Every structure is written in C-alpha cells, then in structure tokens.
N, CA, C and O atoms as a DFTB+ gen file, in Angstrom:
656 C
 N C O
     1  1     -16.725      11.552     -28.292
     2  2     -16.464      10.183     -27.892
     3  2     -15.230       9.674     -28.642
     4  3     -14.969      10.071     -29.778
     5  1     -14.501       8.813     -28.002
     6  2     -13.275       8.263     -28.564
     7  2     -13.615       7.195     -29.617
     8  3     -14.508       6.374     -29.406
     9  1     -12.910       7.212     -30.731
    10  2     -13.086       6.205     -31.776
    11  2     -11.809       5.374     -31.845
    12  3     -10.748       5.882     -32.209
    13  1     -11.915       4.106     -31.498
    14  2     -10.754       3.228     -31.536
    15  2     -10.598       2.632     -32.927
    16  3     -11.592       2.384     -33.608
    17  1      -9.361       2.400     -33.356
    18  2      -9.168       1.730     -34.642
    19  2      -9.655       0.283     -34.557
    20  3      -9.824      -0.265     -33.468
    21  1      -9.874      -0.315     -35.704
    22  2     -10.294      -1.716     -35.736
    23  2      -9.236      -2.580     -35.062
    24  3      -8.036      -2.372     -35.242
    25  1      -9.698      -3.543     -34.289
    26  2      -8.769      -4.452     -33.629
    27  2      -9.410      -5.095     -32.428
    28  3     -10.537      -4.767     -32.056
    29  1      -8.693      -6.000     -31.831
    30  2      -9.165      -6.703     -30.645
    31  2      -8.570      -6.031     -29.417
    32  3      -7.440      -6.329     -29.030
    33  1      -9.310      -5.144     -28.814
    34  2      -8.833      -4.362     -27.669
    35  2      -9.575      -4.798     -26.413
    36  3     -10.286      -4.000     -25.803
    37  1      -9.417      -6.030     -26.033
    38  2     -10.135      -6.582     -24.881
    39  2      -9.469      -6.186     -23.564
    40  3     -10.120      -5.603     -22.697
    41  1      -8.191      -6.491     -23.405
    42  2      -7.468      -6.211     -22.159
    43  2      -6.865      -4.817     -22.187
    44  3      -6.313      -4.387     -23.200
    45  1      -6.974      -4.116     -21.066
    46  2      -6.408      -2.770     -20.929
    47  2      -5.661      -2.675     -19.610
    48  3      -6.026      -3.327     -18.631
    49  1      -4.611      -1.857     -19.588
    50  2      -3.943      -1.536     -18.336
    51  2      -3.252      -0.186     -18.423
    52  3      -3.040       0.362     -19.505
    53  1      -2.906       0.334     -17.246
    54  2      -2.178       1.601     -17.170
    55  2      -0.705       1.284     -17.417
    56  3      -0.089       0.543     -16.651
    57  1      -0.148       1.840     -18.478
    58  2       1.239       1.589     -18.854
    59  2       2.169       2.572     -18.156
    60  3       3.228       2.182     -17.664
    61  1       1.784       3.835     -18.109
    62  2       2.638       4.869     -17.532
    63  2       1.762       6.019     -17.064
    64  3       0.740       6.328     -17.676
    65  1       2.181       6.652     -15.963
    66  2       1.428       7.789     -15.467
    67  2       2.396       8.712     -14.747
    68  3       2.993       8.344     -13.735
    69  1       2.541       9.915     -15.284
    70  2       3.349      10.936     -14.626
    71  2       2.725      12.295     -14.929
    72  3       1.631      12.355     -15.489
    73  1       3.383      13.358     -14.578
    74  2       2.807      14.692     -14.760
    75  2       2.658      15.076     -16.227
    76  3       1.856      15.950     -16.557
    77  1       3.418      14.438     -17.109
    78  2       3.415      14.791     -18.517
    79  2       2.405      13.970     -19.318
    80  3       1.789      14.481     -20.252
    81  1       2.236      12.694     -18.951
    82  2       1.333      11.847     -19.730
    83  2       0.732      10.724     -18.895
    84  3       1.288      10.307     -17.879
    85  1      -0.403      10.255     -19.349
    86  2      -1.091       9.090     -18.794
    87  2      -1.324       8.164     -19.982
    88  3      -2.026       8.525     -20.927
    89  1      -0.724       6.947     -19.936
    90  2      -0.822       6.034     -21.076
    91  2      -1.583       4.771     -20.704
    92  3      -1.278       4.112     -19.710
    93  1      -2.576       4.449     -21.519
    94  2      -3.301       3.191     -21.409
    95  2      -2.853       2.290     -22.549
    96  3      -2.713       2.747     -23.684
    97  1      -2.628       1.016     -22.256
    98  2      -2.276       0.040     -23.278
    99  2      -3.393      -0.966     -23.425
   100  3      -4.050      -1.316     -22.445
   101  1      -3.613      -1.435     -24.642
   102  2      -4.687      -2.393     -24.910
   103  2      -4.213      -3.460     -25.881
   104  3      -3.280      -3.248     -26.655
   105  1      -4.868      -4.606     -25.827
   106  2      -4.577      -5.692     -26.743
   107  2      -5.453      -6.884     -26.434
   108  3      -6.258      -6.847     -25.503
   109  1      -5.302      -7.934     -27.206
   110  2      -6.091      -9.124     -26.957
   111  2      -5.471      -9.972     -25.855
   112  3      -6.160     -10.798     -25.257
   113  1      -4.170      -9.782     -25.570
   114  2      -3.496     -10.498     -24.495
   115  2      -2.277      -9.681     -24.084
   116  3      -1.265      -9.685     -24.784
   117  1      -2.363      -8.992     -22.970
   118  2      -1.298      -8.081     -22.555
   119  2      -0.045      -8.792     -22.077
   120  3       0.968      -8.140     -21.826
   121  1      -0.086     -10.114     -21.945
   122  2       1.134     -10.814     -21.567
   123  2       2.130     -10.846     -22.727
   124  3       3.296     -11.185     -22.524
   125  1       1.691     -10.497     -23.938
   126  2       2.588     -10.462     -25.094
   127  2       2.952      -9.043     -25.521
   128  3       4.131      -8.743     -25.708
   129  1       1.973      -8.175     -25.678
   130  2       2.263      -6.820     -26.127
   131  2       1.013      -5.952     -26.009
   132  3      -0.094      -6.440     -25.779
   133  1       1.230      -4.654     -26.174
   134  2       0.138      -3.694     -26.270
   135  2      -0.002      -3.347     -27.754
   136  3       0.893      -2.732     -28.334
   137  1      -1.095      -3.730     -28.354
   138  2      -1.309      -3.426     -29.759
   139  2      -1.783      -2.012     -29.989
   140  3      -1.694      -1.488     -31.100
   141  1      -2.293      -1.385     -28.924
   142  2      -2.799      -0.023     -29.012
   143  2      -2.447       0.709     -27.732
   144  3      -2.545       0.147     -26.641
   145  1      -2.040       1.960     -27.862
   146  2      -1.810       2.814     -26.692
   147  2      -2.558       4.116     -26.885
   148  3      -2.524       4.718     -27.959
   149  1      -3.233       4.539     -25.835
   150  2      -3.840       5.870     -25.789
   151  2      -2.968       6.714     -24.876
   152  3      -2.751       6.363     -23.717
   153  1      -2.473       7.818     -25.394
   154  2      -1.581       8.693     -24.639
   155  2      -2.303      10.006     -24.378
   156  3      -2.588      10.771     -25.300
   157  1      -2.593      10.252     -23.111
   158  2      -3.240      11.496     -22.691
   159  2      -2.139      12.450     -22.256
   160  3      -1.483      12.219     -21.240
   161  1      -1.928      13.524     -23.020
   162  2      -0.909      14.510     -22.691
   163  2      -1.434      15.512     -21.679
   164  3      -2.594      15.919     -21.753
   165  1      -0.604      15.909     -20.749
   166  2      -0.951      16.858     -19.687
   167  2      -2.223      16.446     -18.950
   168  3      -3.201      17.193     -18.944
   169  1      -2.220      15.245     -18.318
   170  2      -3.415      14.800     -17.597
   171  2      -3.683      15.680     -16.375
   172  3      -2.761      16.013     -15.631
   173  1      -4.944      16.052     -16.171
   174  2      -5.300      16.893     -15.031
   175  2      -6.270      16.203     -14.081
   176  3      -6.419      16.626     -12.934
   177  1      -6.942      15.128     -14.552
   178  2      -7.874      14.388     -13.709
   179  2      -7.928      12.957     -14.230
   180  3      -8.213      12.728     -15.405
   181  1      -7.650      11.990     -13.343
   182  2      -7.692      10.585     -13.755
   183  2      -8.418       9.773     -12.694
   184  3      -8.035       9.767     -11.524
   185  1      -9.465       9.093     -13.118
   186  2     -10.181       8.126     -12.294
   187  2     -10.306       6.881     -13.174
   188  3     -11.178       6.805     -14.039
   189  1      -9.409       5.896     -12.937
   190  2      -9.298       4.775     -13.863
   191  2      -8.791       3.543     -13.123
   192  3      -7.837       3.641     -12.351
   193  1      -9.417       2.373     -13.345
   194  2      -8.859       1.147     -12.762
   195  2      -7.494       0.844     -13.381
   196  3      -7.245       1.193     -14.535
   197  1      -6.622       0.205     -12.627
   198  2      -5.282      -0.111     -13.128
   199  2      -5.323      -1.143     -14.244
   200  3      -4.526      -1.076     -15.180
   201  1      -6.249      -2.103     -14.154
   202  2      -6.411      -3.142     -15.158
   203  2      -7.905      -3.337     -15.380
   204  3      -8.673      -3.417     -14.421
   205  1      -8.318      -3.413     -16.645
   206  2      -9.743      -3.608     -16.921
   207  2      -9.919      -4.255     -18.280
   208  3      -8.978      -4.324     -19.070
   209  1     -11.138      -4.735     -18.553
   210  2     -11.436      -5.415     -19.806
   211  2     -12.681      -4.823     -20.450
   212  3     -13.574      -4.304     -19.780
   213  1     -12.708      -4.919     -21.759
   214  2     -13.869      -4.602     -22.590
   215  2     -14.534      -3.263     -22.240
   216  3     -15.712      -3.238     -21.883
   217  1     -13.797      -2.157     -22.338
   218  2     -14.404      -0.856     -22.005
   219  2     -15.409      -0.402     -23.062
   220  3     -15.277      -0.705     -24.248
   221  1     -16.401       0.322     -22.600
   222  2     -17.364       0.975     -23.481
   223  2     -17.157       2.476     -23.323
   224  3     -17.580       3.066     -22.329
   225  1     -16.506       3.088     -24.303
   226  2     -16.243       4.522     -24.247
   227  2     -17.511       5.278     -24.627
   228  3     -18.277       4.840     -25.486
   229  1     -17.719       6.411     -23.978
   230  2     -18.918       7.217     -24.213
   231  2     -18.571       8.682     -24.003
   232  3     -17.505       9.015     -23.485
   233  1     -19.495       9.559     -24.419
   234  2     -19.330      10.980     -24.135
   235  2     -19.534      11.211     -22.649
   236  3     -20.408      10.583     -22.051
   237  1     -18.756      12.094     -22.033
   238  2     -18.960      12.377     -20.613
   239  2     -20.285      13.094     -20.396
   240  3     -20.731      13.876     -21.236
   241  1     -20.900      12.817     -19.262
   242  2     -22.158      13.493     -18.923
   243  2     -21.845      14.929     -18.504
   244  3     -20.703      15.227     -18.157
   245  1     -22.829      15.818     -18.529
   246  2     -22.585      17.185     -18.051
   247  2     -22.107      17.222     -16.599
   248  3     -21.297      18.073     -16.233
   249  1     -22.606      16.298     -15.772
   250  2     -22.149      16.245     -14.375
   251  2     -20.667      15.875     -14.279
   252  3     -19.950      16.410     -13.434
   253  1     -20.207      14.962     -15.139
   254  2     -18.796      14.577     -15.132
   255  2     -17.908      15.729     -15.598
   256  3     -16.843      15.963     -15.026
   257  1     -18.338      16.440     -16.620
   258  2     -17.570      17.598     -17.090
   259  2     -17.517      18.666     -16.004
   260  3     -16.481      19.299     -15.798
   261  1     -18.635      18.866     -15.309
   262  2     -18.678      19.846     -14.222
   263  2     -17.774      19.426     -13.065
   264  3     -17.099      20.269     -12.472
   265  1     -17.753      18.122     -12.734
   266  2     -16.876      17.618     -11.684
   267  2     -15.411      17.918     -12.002
   268  3     -14.668      18.406     -11.150
   269  1     -15.007      17.621     -13.231
   270  2     -13.627      17.872     -13.638
   271  2     -13.333      19.371     -13.632
   272  3     -12.275      19.790     -13.163
   273  1     -14.246      20.170     -14.143
   274  2     -14.037      21.626     -14.195
   275  2     -13.892      22.207     -12.795
   276  3     -13.076      23.102     -12.574
   277  1     -14.681      21.703     -11.846
   278  2     -14.567      22.181     -10.458
   279  2     -13.210      21.807      -9.869
   280  3     -12.594      22.612      -9.170
   281  1     -12.744      20.599     -10.144
   282  2     -11.475      20.139      -9.596
   283  2     -10.279      20.879     -10.194
   284  3      -9.312      21.183      -9.497
   285  1     -10.360      21.162     -11.494
   286  2      -9.231      21.727     -12.223
   287  2      -9.297      23.246     -12.317
   288  3      -8.263      23.909     -12.399
   289  1     -10.486      23.790     -12.305
   290  2     -10.642      25.226     -12.417
   291  2     -11.064      25.695     -13.794
   292  3     -11.405      26.865     -13.971
   293  1     -11.047      24.801     -14.776
   294  2     -11.465      25.124     -16.142
   295  2     -11.839      23.832     -16.864
   296  3     -11.509      22.735     -16.411
   297  1     -12.519      23.976     -17.973
   298  2     -12.876      22.796     -18.761
   299  2     -11.660      22.353     -19.570
   300  3     -11.148      23.132     -20.374
   301  1     -11.179      21.111     -19.377
   302  2     -10.025      20.644     -20.144
   303  2     -10.381      20.370     -21.602
   304  3     -11.554      20.243     -21.953
   305  1      -9.358      20.281     -22.439
   306  2      -9.568      20.068     -23.878
   307  2     -10.140      18.684     -24.178
   308  3     -10.951      18.535     -25.093
   309  1      -9.723      17.663     -23.410
   310  2     -10.154      16.286     -23.648
   311  2     -10.744      15.713     -22.364
   312  3     -10.114      15.756     -21.308
   313  1     -11.954      15.177     -22.466
   314  2     -12.570      14.451     -21.354
   315  2     -13.110      13.146     -21.924
   316  3     -13.952      13.159     -22.823
   317  1     -12.629      12.022     -21.404
   318  2     -13.028      10.702     -21.878
   319  2     -13.667       9.954     -20.715
   320  3     -13.128       9.929     -19.609
   321  1     -14.820       9.346     -20.977
   322  2     -15.521       8.559     -19.969
   323  2     -15.750       7.148     -20.506
   324  3     -15.898       6.948     -21.711
   325  1     -15.776       6.173     -19.596
   326  2     -16.029       4.794     -20.011
   327  2     -16.501       3.953     -18.832
   328  3     -16.333       4.323     -17.670
   329  1     -17.092       2.820     -19.161
   330  2     -17.422       1.788     -18.203
   331  2     -16.691       0.536     -18.663
   332  3     -16.564       0.288     -19.862
   333  1     -16.204      -0.266     -17.689
   334  2     -15.452      -1.465     -18.052
   335  2     -15.565      -2.506     -16.953
   336  3     -15.946      -2.199     -15.823
   337  1     -15.233      -3.727     -17.297
   338  2     -15.171      -4.821     -16.340
   339  2     -13.804      -4.766     -15.669
   340  3     -12.778      -4.978     -16.314
   341  1     -13.800      -4.477     -14.364
   342  2     -12.542      -4.416     -13.620
   343  2     -12.470      -5.525     -12.570
   344  3     -11.672      -5.457     -11.635
   345  1     -13.305      -6.536     -12.736
   346  2     -13.265      -7.671     -11.817
   347  2     -14.276      -7.610     -10.696
   348  3     -14.364      -8.555      -9.912
   349  1     -15.034      -6.551     -10.585
   350  2     -16.028      -6.434      -9.524
   351  2     -17.393      -6.927      -9.975
   352  3     -17.556      -7.409     -11.096
   353  1     -18.360      -6.800      -9.094
   354  2     -19.712      -7.249      -9.425
   355  2     -20.428      -6.256     -10.344
   356  3     -21.361      -6.632     -11.055
   357  1     -20.004      -5.017     -10.332
   358  2     -20.572      -3.970     -11.186
   359  2     -19.483      -3.415     -12.096
   360  3     -18.302      -3.481     -11.756
   361  1     -19.866      -2.870     -13.246
   362  2     -18.848      -2.238     -14.103
   363  2     -18.193      -1.046     -13.393
   364  3     -18.847      -0.318     -12.645
   365  1     -16.909      -0.865     -13.638
   366  2     -16.170       0.270     -13.076
   367  2     -16.265       1.438     -14.044
   368  3     -16.232       1.256     -15.262
   369  1     -16.384       2.633     -13.492
   370  2     -16.424       3.836     -14.321
   371  2     -15.037       4.453     -14.391
   372  3     -14.278       4.424     -13.422
   373  1     -14.722       5.006     -15.541
   374  2     -13.462       5.702     -15.718
   375  2     -13.717       7.096     -16.256
   376  3     -14.635       7.310     -17.048
   377  1     -12.905       8.037     -15.825
   378  2     -13.024       9.414     -16.281
   379  2     -11.609       9.994     -16.346
   380  3     -10.898      10.026     -15.342
   381  1     -11.214      10.447     -17.525
   382  2      -9.868      10.979     -17.736
   383  2      -9.982      12.322     -18.439
   384  3     -10.655      12.442     -19.463
   385  1      -9.314      13.339     -17.878
   386  2      -9.291      14.669     -18.479
   387  2      -7.836      15.062     -18.711
   388  3      -6.977      14.881     -17.847
   389  1      -7.583      15.602     -19.899
   390  2      -6.210      15.946     -20.262
   391  2      -6.191      17.075     -21.279
   392  3      -7.231      17.500     -21.782
   393  1      -4.989      17.551     -21.568
   394  2      -4.822      18.604     -22.554
   395  2      -4.901      18.093     -23.982
   396  3      -5.298      18.834     -24.881
   397  1      -4.524      16.823     -24.209
   398  2      -4.559      16.259     -25.557
   399  2      -4.641      14.743     -25.481
   400  3      -4.379      14.152     -24.433
   401  1      -5.001      14.119     -26.583
   402  2      -5.098      12.665     -26.677
   403  2      -4.517      12.211     -28.006
   404  3      -4.874      12.730     -29.064
   405  1      -3.612      11.232     -27.939
   406  2      -3.035      10.625     -29.138
   407  2      -3.125       9.120     -28.988
   408  3      -3.148       8.600     -27.872
   409  1      -3.176       8.425     -30.104
   410  2      -3.151       6.969     -30.059
   411  2      -2.024       6.464     -30.938
   412  3      -1.643       7.110     -31.915
   413  1      -1.494       5.300     -30.580
   414  2      -0.459       4.670     -31.391
   415  2      -0.712       3.174     -31.419
   416  3      -1.270       2.610     -30.478
   417  1      -0.300       2.542     -32.495
   418  2      -0.511       1.104     -32.656
   419  2       0.816       0.388     -32.819
   420  3       1.829       0.975     -33.199
   421  1       0.773      -0.929     -32.509
   422  2       1.908      -1.785     -32.798
   423  2       3.030      -1.758     -31.790
   424  3       4.126      -2.216     -32.111
   425  1       2.825      -1.252     -30.597
   426  2       3.867      -1.215     -29.582
   427  2       4.064      -2.596     -28.984
   428  3       3.117      -3.377     -28.898
   429  1       5.277      -2.901     -28.572
   430  2       5.532      -4.202     -27.967
   431  2       6.087      -4.037     -26.567
   432  3       7.149      -4.577     -26.254
   433  1       5.389      -3.303     -25.724
   434  2       5.902      -3.103     -24.369
   435  2       4.957      -3.687     -23.332
   436  3       4.638      -3.022     -22.347
   437  1       4.519      -4.882     -23.530
   438  2       3.692      -5.577     -22.548
   439  2       4.565      -6.218     -21.505
   440  3       5.723      -5.831     -21.351
   441  1       4.042      -7.197     -20.776
   442  2       4.803      -7.804     -19.696
   443  2       6.048      -8.508     -20.200
   444  3       7.021      -8.634     -19.456
   445  1       6.047      -8.965     -21.429
   446  2       7.215      -9.647     -21.962
   447  2       8.357      -8.702     -22.270
   448  3       9.463      -9.164     -22.552
   449  1       8.137      -7.409     -22.228
   450  2       9.186      -6.456     -22.585
   451  2       9.689      -5.659     -21.403
   452  3      10.228      -4.568     -21.589
   453  1       9.532      -6.167     -20.195
   454  2      10.164      -5.519     -19.062
   455  2       9.239      -4.928     -18.029
   456  3       9.718      -4.251     -17.119
   457  1       7.957      -5.140     -18.115
   458  2       7.061      -4.665     -17.062
   459  2       6.790      -5.841     -16.148
   460  3       6.217      -6.840     -16.583
   461  1       7.193      -5.744     -14.879
   462  2       7.006      -6.861     -13.969
   463  2       5.613      -6.823     -13.377
   464  3       5.113      -5.771     -12.977
   465  1       5.006      -7.978     -13.333
   466  2       3.726      -8.152     -12.663
   467  2       3.808      -9.427     -11.850
   468  3       4.561     -10.331     -12.213
   469  1       3.051      -9.531     -10.749
   470  2       3.078     -10.769      -9.977
   471  2       2.786     -11.961     -10.888
   472  3       1.870     -11.919     -11.709
   473  1       3.566     -13.008     -10.734
   474  2       3.368     -14.199     -11.550
   475  2       4.329     -14.306     -12.712
   476  3       4.477     -15.381     -13.293
   477  1       5.003     -13.188     -13.072
   478  2       5.972     -13.259     -14.167
   479  2       7.185     -14.073     -13.730
   480  3       7.590     -14.000     -12.570
   481  1       7.747     -14.817     -14.605
   482  2       8.968     -15.557     -14.337
   483  2      10.036     -15.008     -15.269
   484  3       9.902     -15.077     -16.491
   485  1      11.099     -14.463     -14.685
   486  2      12.164     -13.877     -15.489
   487  2      13.235     -14.916     -15.753
   488  3      13.376     -15.865     -14.982
   489  1      13.994     -14.755     -16.831
   490  2      15.104     -15.670     -17.098
   491  2      16.123     -15.624     -15.963
   492  3      16.266     -14.603     -15.290
   493  1      16.825     -16.728     -15.758
   494  2      17.806     -16.805     -14.686
   495  2      18.853     -15.691     -14.846
   496  3      19.373     -15.461     -15.938
   497  1      19.141     -15.020     -13.751
   498  2      20.135     -13.960     -13.777
   499  2      19.590     -12.589     -14.157
   500  3      20.332     -11.607     -14.121
   501  1      18.314     -12.497     -14.518
   502  2      17.747     -11.214     -14.928
   503  2      17.857     -10.176     -13.823
   504  3      18.082      -8.997     -14.095
   505  1      17.699     -10.611     -12.576
   506  2      17.680      -9.657     -11.465
   507  2      19.067      -9.100     -11.161
   508  3      19.181      -8.223     -10.305
   509  1      20.112      -9.562     -11.813
   510  2      21.455      -9.063     -11.512
   511  2      21.572      -7.556     -11.705
   512  3      22.297      -6.890     -10.966
   513  1      20.875      -7.025     -12.677
   514  2      21.012      -5.592     -12.916
   515  2      20.459      -4.758     -11.769
   516  3      20.773      -3.573     -11.658
   517  1      19.635      -5.368     -10.911
   518  2      19.031      -4.617      -9.812
   519  2      19.792      -4.813      -8.507
   520  3      19.487      -4.147      -7.518
   521  1      20.777      -5.711      -8.478
   522  2      21.509      -5.970      -7.246
   523  2      22.385      -4.787      -6.871
   524  3      22.729      -3.939      -7.695
   525  1      22.723      -4.770      -5.614
   526  2      23.616      -3.742      -5.094
   527  2      24.988      -3.904      -5.751
   528  3      25.556      -4.996      -5.738
   529  1      25.509      -2.844      -6.312
   530  2      26.811      -2.928      -6.976
   531  2      27.907      -2.246      -6.147
   532  3      28.864      -1.701      -6.696
   533  1      27.753      -2.283      -4.843
   534  2      28.760      -1.673      -3.980
   535  2      29.999      -2.551      -3.959
   536  3      29.916      -3.730      -4.302
   537  1      31.154      -2.006      -3.563
   538  2      32.370      -2.808      -3.481
   539  2      32.213      -4.011      -2.556
   540  3      32.753      -5.081      -2.840
   541  1      31.476      -3.849      -1.447
   542  2      31.286      -4.974      -0.527
   543  2      30.519      -6.101      -1.216
   544  3      30.847      -7.274      -1.036
   545  1      29.517      -5.757      -1.993
   546  2      28.755      -6.787      -2.712
   547  2      29.646      -7.450      -3.756
   548  3      29.617      -8.670      -3.912
   549  1      30.428      -6.662      -4.462
   550  2      31.286      -7.216      -5.503
   551  2      32.275      -8.204      -4.911
   552  3      32.490      -9.274      -5.479
   553  1      32.885      -7.865      -3.775
   554  2      33.860      -8.752      -3.157
   555  2      33.196     -10.034      -2.684
   556  3      33.747     -11.119      -2.874
   557  1      32.020      -9.931      -2.071
   558  2      31.348     -11.140      -1.583
   559  2      30.902     -12.003      -2.754
   560  3      30.887     -13.228      -2.633
   561  1      30.543     -11.415      -3.861
   562  2      30.127     -12.178      -5.030
   563  2      31.319     -12.901      -5.654
   564  3      31.150     -13.936      -6.300
   565  1      32.540     -12.354      -5.461
   566  2      33.738     -12.999      -5.975
   567  2      34.225     -14.104      -5.049
   568  3      35.162     -14.827      -5.386
   569  1      33.601     -14.240      -3.893
   570  2      33.988     -15.300      -2.965
   571  2      34.971     -14.856      -1.916
   572  3      35.495     -15.692      -1.180
   573  1      35.242     -13.569      -1.817
   574  2      36.159     -13.089      -0.787
   575  2      35.489     -11.973      -0.009
   576  3      35.711     -10.798      -0.300
   577  1      34.660     -12.324       0.989
   578  2      33.954     -11.286       1.731
   579  2      34.946     -10.373       2.448
   580  3      35.985     -10.830       2.925
   581  1      34.626      -9.089       2.523
   582  2      35.554      -8.155       3.173
   583  2      35.634      -8.436       4.659
   584  3      34.655      -8.844       5.284
   585  1      36.821      -8.211       5.219
   586  2      36.995      -8.366       6.663
   587  2      36.216      -7.274       7.363
   588  3      36.028      -6.186       6.819
   589  1      35.767      -7.562       8.562
   590  2      34.974      -6.591       9.315
   591  2      35.763      -5.312       9.508
   592  3      36.917      -5.337       9.936
   593  1      35.139      -4.209       9.193
   594  2      35.752      -2.910       9.389
   595  2      36.739      -2.518       8.311
   596  3      37.293      -1.422       8.391
   597  1      36.993      -3.336       7.317
   598  2      37.942      -3.001       6.261
   599  2      37.200      -2.661       4.981
   600  3      36.182      -3.271       4.656
   601  1      37.708      -1.705       4.281
   602  2      37.101      -1.312       3.010
   603  2      37.594      -2.229       1.900
   604  3      38.708      -2.750       1.953
   605  1      36.775      -2.411       0.926
   606  2      37.148      -3.202      -0.239
   607  2      37.638      -2.232      -1.301
   608  3      37.024      -1.189      -1.527
   609  1      38.727      -2.570      -1.946
   610  2      39.249      -1.636      -2.937
   611  2      38.286      -1.525      -4.112
   612  3      37.644      -2.499      -4.504
   613  1      38.201      -0.339      -4.657
   614  2      37.300      -0.127      -5.780
   615  2      37.800      -0.833      -7.031
   616  3      37.013      -1.098      -7.940
   617  1      39.113      -1.150      -7.099
   618  2      39.613      -1.862      -8.278
   619  2      39.024      -3.266      -8.347
   620  3      38.749      -3.766      -9.438
   621  1      38.823      -3.917      -7.179
   622  2      38.194      -5.237      -7.175
   623  2      36.768      -5.151      -7.677
   624  3      36.328      -6.000      -8.452
   625  1      36.039      -4.129      -7.241
   626  2      34.644      -4.028      -7.673
   627  2      34.572      -3.706      -9.155
   628  3      33.688      -4.208      -9.849
   629  1      35.488      -2.875      -9.657
   630  2      35.481      -2.576     -11.087
   631  2      35.785      -3.832     -11.914
   632  3      35.161      -4.087     -12.944
   633  1      36.772      -4.613     -11.424
   634  2      37.128      -5.857     -12.133
   635  2      35.924      -6.804     -12.156
   636  3      35.638      -7.426     -13.179
   637  1      35.236      -6.906     -11.045
   638  2      34.060      -7.778     -10.977
   639  2      32.973      -7.295     -11.930
   640  3      32.389      -8.097     -12.659
   641  1      32.695      -5.994     -11.932
   642  2      31.641      -5.474     -12.787
   643  2      31.988      -5.630     -14.262
   644  3      31.093      -5.838     -15.081
   645  1      33.268      -5.534     -14.619
   646  2      33.648      -5.754     -16.012
   647  2      33.393      -7.202     -16.418
   648  3      32.940      -7.468     -17.531
   649  1      33.686      -8.141     -15.514
   650  2      33.453      -9.549     -15.812
   651  2      31.969      -9.857     -15.884
   652  3      31.551     -10.735     -16.639
   653  1      31.204      -9.173     -15.138
   654  2      29.775      -9.419     -15.039
   655  2      29.133      -8.965     -16.292
   656  3      27.915      -9.075     -16.436
C-alpha cells in the first residue's frame, strides 16, 4: 500500500500522462499548486478519474492484480488501488500499474503555473504566444492586411515578431 507523507492532500488531478510516465498531483487547493506529485514510471495500466478528492489508498485485491496481469501479460512491479470522491453518487475506483513509483513534494505547477482549465482567466495578452505567426497574420496585426493574392514579405513578419 502507498504511504503518503504528512500533509493536506485533499484535491488530486492527472498532471501528465504519456508512455513514459503517469503523474498525479495533490494539494489542499490545486488552483495554487501541487504540493505532492506521484510519478508512475512506465505505466502499463491506468484506470483513474481525471480529478478526484480524498482518496483512500489500499492494497490491490487479487482480482485486480489478475486483471492487470491478464491485460499486460505479466505482473507489474507496482500496482496501486484506491477509492475516491470523483463527484458521483458512489466512490470512484482507481487502479494504476507501472514499472516504478516515485513521489516528490513542493512542486508549483498547478493551474496558476500554466495548466488551463475551464474557468481560468489569463492575463491580457497571454494568448498571443498561441496565435498564428504567419506573415499574413503579422501584416494584418500591423494594420496593413495583405492584398488578395499577394504574398507578404517575411521581413515584415520578422520585424513584427521582434517588436512583439
């Protein structure tokens, strides 16, 4: 069974998930930061709500270990099971199997550090980095839209991007 360090780990969410790692972040208020992260290296089976509260971690049952072993072909090194409040009428079950598990504390990558969630309000101009940076966009942003069928010189777009 997983042993969490002392702290207020009420809110949890999935921070990152790819072929190399599955990361859960926890804290007392995720709108500020993740005070704890669980990093599952080489995840092979994940059944987990995206956002949940107050998990109760437990040892996996023999049926859960067998389910993972059937899916993966072998018993993984780490199998973590839990129940948590995910907003439904019943607790949600979670089951994660991976090659390794590490934890880290004190991270500040919650919603305030660049993870967008519905309801977030970004500072004015924040979305500029995501805008199209094509020469046509640069010219129109400078107030001189390109004539139909004419290319905009790349020197204008470079000048605009330097000013930006």
